[in-house]
N, C-alpha and C positions, 0 to 999 in steps of 0.2 A: 294523590295516589301514585305509587311508584310503578315502574315497569315490571318489577318483580311481582308486585301484587296483581298486576294485569295478567301476567302469565299464570299465577296461581288461580286467579278467577277463571281463566280459560280452561284449566284442567278441571276445576269444580263444575263448571257449566257443562263441559263435555261428559263428565261422569253422570250428571243428573238427567241428561237427555239421551234417548235411544235413537240410533241411526241405522239405516239400512243401506245396502250397497246398490248403486245404480250402475249397471254395466254399460260399456260402450255399445252404441247401436240405437235404433229407433226406440224411443220411450214415450209412452202416452201419459200426459198430465191431466188427470181428472176428466178423461174422455173428451177433452176439448182442444188440446194442443199437443202436437208431437214435436219432440226435440231429438236430435241424434248426436249425443256426445261421442267424442273419439277417445276419451279417457274415462276411467271410473270415478264417480263422485259418491259422496255420502249424502243421503237424503234424510231429513228429520222424520222420524217415524212417530206415529201416533199423534199427528197434528190435529188440532181442533177442526171438526168439520166446518164450523162457521168461518174459520180463517180462509180467506179466498186465495191465498198464495201458497207456493211451495218454496222450500229452501234447500239448496244443495251446497256442499262445501267440500274442499279437498283437505284442509288442514285445521278445521274448526272455524265456527262462524265469527269469532273475534279476529281472525286473520284474513279469511276470504269467504265469500258466499255469493252464490248466484240465486237471485230472487226471481221467481217465475210467476208471471201474471197470466193465468190461463183463461182470460175472458171475463173480466169483472164488469158487471152491468152498471149502467147509469143509476145514480142514486145511492151507490154503495161506496164506502171507504175502501182503501187498499189494505188496511190493517184493522182487525177486530180485536185480537188479543195482543196488547203491546208487549215489547221486550222488557227485560229486567232493568234496562237503562232508562226507560220512559218515566217521566215525572207524573205521578198519579194526579197532580193538580194541573197538568197541562191542558190546553184547549183540546177539544175533540179532533179526531182525525178528519180531514176534509173528505167530502164525497164527490164522486164524478158527476158533472153536470152536462146535460145534452148540448149546451151551446158553447162548450169550451173549445178554444182553438189550441194550436200546438204549444204556444207560449204558456197559456193557462194550464195545460196538461203538465208541462214541465214544472211549473210552480206548484201544482198540486202534489206531484211526486216528490219534489224537493221538500215541501212542508211535511209530508208524511215521514220522510227519512229523518228530518230534523226532530220532530216530535218523538219518534220511536227511539231516537238515540239521546234523549234527555234535553231536547230543545237546543241542540248545538247550532252554531252559526255555519251555514252551508253555502258554498259558492257554486253557481251553475255557469256553464260556458258551452260554446260551440253547438248551439241548437241548429240542426240542419235536417233537411228532408232525406228520407231513405225509403226502403221497402221492407216490409215484414210479412212473412207468409204470402208473398206475392201481391200485397196491397200497399198503397201509399201510406207511409208512416213517418216517424221522426226519431231522432236520436239526439242525445246531449251528454255532456260529461259534467262531473261535479267533484268537489273535494270538501273535506271537513276534518276537524280535530275532534276525536271522540272523547267521551268523559273518562275513558281509560288511558288518556294521554297518548294514544296512538293516532297517527295521521292517516287518513283514508282518501283514496281516489276511487272514482266509480264512473260507470257508463250505463246508459239506458238505451235500449232499442225497442220500439214497439209501434203499435198502430191501433186506432179505434176502428173496429170492424163490426158493422151491424149493431152499433150502440154498445159494444163491449170493448174494454181495454185489454189487449193482448200485448205481452212484452217479456223481455228478460233484462235483468239488471245485474251488473257485477259491482260489488263493493269489496275492496281489499286494501291492505296496508300499503302505504305509498312507497316504502323503502324497497320492497322486493315483490310481494305477492301480486300487485296489480299488473305490472309488466309481464310477470311470469305467466299469469292466467289469461291475459288479454287475447292471445291468438286463439285459445280454445273458446273463449267467450264469443269471438267473432264467428267461429265455425258454428257454435250453437245458434246464434242469431240467424245466420244464413240458412240453417237447417230447419227453422221453425215452419210448421205446417198446421194450420187450423184444421181440426177434424170436423166432419160434417155434423156430428152430434151437437156442436156448439152453435150451429147456424139456426 
């Protein structure tokens, strides 16, 4: 698959999906998590109610996207409706287990990304403690080569709070978009606040 085809596919997918504008300022995600972007994002509109995550992007999801986990309970996978890159014969998406430690949570997230992107080989690194919404959490970085021949870098920041996984994840092309969007991603993660409706 050539880079020209990848760009054409990006245009096609963008045309086939409807997006709504997310303005800067406090934004509630499914009444369970609040984020405060400082720049405008595009949010995928008409997402399946069963899909437990939200997706934001600046330049289209094949170039950059912020994946928002607004409190996914134990026993649920992070993805219900796979992307167009997912192999229909791939193994099922893994589900959150109550006994998981931070390393196992990182592996679950990495497996989910890999399956959803066509079972790509994904490398994780720099697992370390942090805080998310004022609670002890974890973060890590990752990278992979997509089926579209683009190389991606990413970072995840989140925490298990009262048996639910909250977090934000940046995935963007390695050449430009990751470094360009990383400062805003850090601000988003720092602004995260769990809403009382999720408790």
